[in-house]
MARBA-3410 file (N, C-alpha, C, O; in Angstrom, 1 decimal):
76
17.6,3.0,11.1,17.4,1.9,10.3,16.2,1.1,10.8,16.2,0.6,11.9 ~ 15.2,1.0,10.0,13.9,0.3,10.4,13.7,-0.9,9.5,13.8,-0.7,8.3 ~ 13.5,-2.0,10.1,13.2,-3.2,9.4,11.8,-3.7,9.8,11.4,-3.6,10.9 ~ 11.1,-4.2,8.8,9.7,-4.7,9.0,9.6,-6.1,8.4,10.3,-6.5,7.5 ~ 8.8,-7.0,9.0,8.5,-8.3,8.5,7.0,-8.6,8.8,6.5,-8.3,9.8
6.4,-9.1,7.7,5.0,-9.6,7.8,4.9,-11.1,7.4,5.6,-11.5,6.5 ~ 4.1,-11.8,8.1,4.0,-13.2,7.6,2.6,-13.7,7.9,1.9,-13.2,8.8 ~ 2.2,-14.7,7.1,0.9,-15.3,7.3,1.1,-16.8,7.2,1.7,-17.3,6.3 ~ 0.5,-17.5,8.3,0.7,-18.9,8.4,-0.7,-19.6,8.0,-1.7,-19.2,8.6 ~ -0.6,-20.6,7.2,-1.8,-21.4,6.8,-1.6,-22.8,7.3,-0.5,-23.4,7.0
-2.5,-23.3,8.0,-2.5,-24.7,8.5,-3.4,-25.6,7.7,-4.6,-25.3,7.6 ~ -2.8,-26.7,7.2,-3.5,-27.6,6.4,-4.1,-28.7,7.3,-5.3,-29.0,7.2 ~ -3.2,-29.3,8.0,-3.6,-30.3,9.1,-3.0,-29.8,10.4,-2.4,-28.7,10.4 ~ -3.1,-30.6,11.4,-2.6,-30.2,12.7,-1.1,-29.9,12.7,-0.6,-29.0,13.3 ~ -0.3,-30.7,12.0,1.1,-30.6,12.0,1.7,-30.2,10.6,2.9,-30.2,10.4
0.8,-29.9,9.6,1.3,-29.6,8.3,0.7,-28.2,7.9,-0.4,-27.9,8.1 ~ 1.6,-27.4,7.2,1.1,-26.1,6.7,2.2,-25.4,6.0,3.2,-26.0,5.7 ~ 2.0,-24.1,5.7,3.0,-23.3,5.0,2.8,-21.9,5.5,1.8,-21.5,6.0 ~ 3.9,-21.1,5.2,3.9,-19.7,5.7,4.5,-18.9,4.6,5.5,-19.2,3.9 ~ 3.9,-17.7,4.4,4.4,-16.7,3.4,5.0,-15.6,4.2,4.4,-15.2,5.3
6.1,-15.1,3.8,6.8,-13.9,4.5,7.1,-12.8,3.5,7.5,-13.1,2.4 ~ 7.0,-11.6,4.0,7.5,-10.4,3.3,8.4,-9.6,4.3,7.9,-9.2,5.3 ~ 9.6,-9.3,3.9,10.5,-8.6,4.8,11.1,-7.4,4.1,11.4,-7.5,2.9 ~ 11.2,-6.3,4.8,11.8,-5.1,4.2,12.9,-4.6,5.2,12.6,-4.5,6.4 ~ 14.1,-4.4,4.7,15.2,-3.8,5.4,15.5,-2.4,5.0,15.5,-2.1,3.8
15.7,-1.5,6.0,15.9,-0.1,5.7,14.7,0.5,5.0,14.7,1.1,3.9 ~ 13.5,0.3,5.7,12.2,0.6,5.1,12.1,2.1,4.6,11.6,2.3,3.6 ~ 12.7,3.0,5.4,12.5,4.4,5.1,13.7,4.9,4.1,13.7,6.1,3.8 ~ 14.6,4.0,3.8,15.6,4.2,2.8,16.5,5.4,3.2,16.9,6.2,2.3 ~ 16.9,5.4,4.4,17.9,6.4,4.9,19.3,6.0,4.5,19.6,4.8,4.5
20.1,7.0,4.1,21.5,6.7,3.8,22.3,6.2,5.0,22.2,6.8,6.0 ~ 23.0,5.1,4.8,23.8,4.6,5.9,25.3,4.6,5.3,25.7,3.8,4.5 ~ 26.0,5.6,5.7,27.3,5.9,5.2,28.3,4.8,5.6,28.2,4.2,6.6 ~ 29.3,4.6,4.7,30.3,3.6,4.9,31.5,4.2,5.7,31.2,5.2,6.4 ~ 32.6,3.6,5.7,33.8,4.1,6.4,34.3,5.4,5.8,34.2,5.7,4.6
35.0,6.2,6.6,35.7,7.4,6.1,37.0,7.0,5.6,37.7,6.2,6.2 ~ 37.3,7.5,4.4,38.6,7.1,3.7,39.8,7.5,4.6,39.9,8.6,5.1 ~ 40.7,6.5,4.8,41.9,6.8,5.5,41.7,6.7,7.0,42.6,7.0,7.8 ~ 40.6,6.4,7.5,40.3,6.2,8.9,41.2,5.2,9.5,41.3,4.0,8.9 ~ 41.9,5.5,10.5,42.9,4.5,11.1,42.2,3.3,11.7,42.8,2.3,11.9
40.9,3.4,11.9,40.2,2.2,12.5,39.7,1.2,11.5,39.2,0.2,11.8 ~ 39.7,1.6,10.2,39.3,0.7,9.1,40.4,-0.1,8.5,41.5,0.4,8.5 ~ 40.1,-1.2,8.0,41.1,-2.1,7.4,41.6,-1.5,6.1,42.8,-1.8,5.7 ~ 40.9,-0.6,5.5,41.3,0.0,4.2,42.0,1.3,4.3,42.2,2.0,3.3 ~ 42.4,1.7,5.5,43.0,3.0,5.7,44.4,3.0,5.0,45.2,2.1,5.3
44.6,3.9,4.1,45.8,4.0,3.3,46.6,5.2,3.5,47.4,5.6,2.7 ~ 46.4,5.9,4.6,47.2,7.1,4.9,46.6,8.4,4.4,47.3,9.4,4.3 ~ 45.4,8.4,4.0,44.7,9.7,3.5,44.2,10.5,4.6,43.6,11.6,4.4 ~ 44.5,10.1,5.8,43.9,10.8,7.0,44.9,12.0,7.4,45.2,12.1,8.6 ~ 45.3,12.8,6.4,46.1,14.0,6.8,45.3,15.2,6.3,44.6,15.2,5.4
45.5,16.3,7.1,44.7,17.5,6.9,44.8,18.1,5.5,43.8,18.6,5.0 ~ 45.9,18.0,4.8,46.1,18.6,3.5,45.7,17.8,2.4,45.7,18.3,1.2 ~ 45.4,16.5,2.5,45.1,15.6,1.4,43.7,15.8,0.9,42.8,16.2,1.6 ~ 43.5,15.4,-0.4,42.1,15.5,-1.0,41.1,14.6,-0.3,39.9,14.8,-0.3 ~ 41.6,13.4,0.2,40.7,12.4,0.7,40.5,12.6,2.2,39.9,11.7,2.8
40.9,13.7,2.8,40.7,13.8,4.3,39.3,13.8,4.7,38.5,14.6,4.2 ~ 38.9,12.8,5.5,37.5,12.6,6.1,36.5,12.6,5.0,35.4,13.0,5.1 ~ 36.8,12.0,3.8,35.9,11.8,2.7,35.2,10.4,2.9,35.9,9.4,3.0 ~ 33.9,10.5,2.9,33.1,9.2,2.9,33.1,8.6,1.5,32.6,9.2,0.6 ~ 33.7,7.4,1.4,33.9,6.9,0.1,32.8,5.9,-0.3,32.8,5.4,-1.5
31.9,5.5,0.5,30.9,4.5,0.2,29.7,4.6,1.0,29.7,5.3,2.1 ~ 28.6,3.9,0.6,27.4,3.9,1.4,26.9,2.4,1.3,27.1,1.7,0.4 ~ 26.2,2.0,2.4,25.6,0.7,2.4,24.4,0.6,1.5,23.9,1.6,0.9 ~ 23.9,-0.6,1.3,22.7,-0.9,0.4,21.5,0.0,0.8,21.3,0.3,1.9 ~ 20.8,0.3,-0.2,19.5,1.0,-0.1,18.5,0.0,0.5,18.8,-1.1,0.9
17.2,0.3,0.3,16.1,-0.5,0.8,16.2,-1.9,0.1,16.5,-2.0,-1.1 ~ 16.0,-3.0,0.9,16.0,-4.3,0.4,14.7,-5.0,0.8,14.2,-4.9,1.9 ~ 14.0,-5.6,-0.2,12.8,-6.3,0.0,13.0,-7.8,-0.3,13.8,-8.1,-1.3 ~ 12.4,-8.7,0.5,12.6,-10.1,0.2,11.3,-10.8,0.5,10.6,-10.5,1.5 ~ 10.9,-11.8,-0.3,9.8,-12.6,-0.1,10.2,-14.1,0.2,11.3,-14.5,-0.3
9.4,-14.8,0.9,9.8,-16.2,1.2,8.6,-17.0,1.5,7.5,-16.5,1.8 ~ 8.7,-18.3,1.3,7.7,-19.3,1.7,8.3,-20.4,2.4,9.5,-20.8,2.1 ~ 7.6,-21.0,3.3,8.1,-22.1,4.1,7.0,-23.2,4.2,5.9,-22.8,4.6 ~ 7.4,-24.4,3.9,6.5,-25.5,4.1,6.9,-26.3,5.4,8.1,-26.6,5.5 ~ 6.0,-26.5,6.3,6.4,-27.2,7.5,5.5,-28.5,7.7,4.4,-28.5,7.3
6.1,-29.5,8.3,5.4,-30.7,8.5,5.9,-31.4,9.8,5.5,-32.5,10.2
END
C-alpha cells in the first residue's frame, strides 16, 4: 500500500498564506482483501469456517480502490 502527498505553499505576507494539497492513497491500486468469511477472529464470523461448507476460507470483500483527494488551507 503506497500513499503519496504533494503540496505547494504560497506566502502572501510573513504570517499569511495558503497551501494546496493533492493526496493519493493506494497509488498503485493493489487489491487489499477484507476478512475471510467465518474467520473466528472477525466480528462477523457466523460459523462458515468448516471444511465442508461453501464459504470455507472465502474472501467476501475488498477495501477501497485508489482514492484521490484535493485540499486547500488558508493560514494566518
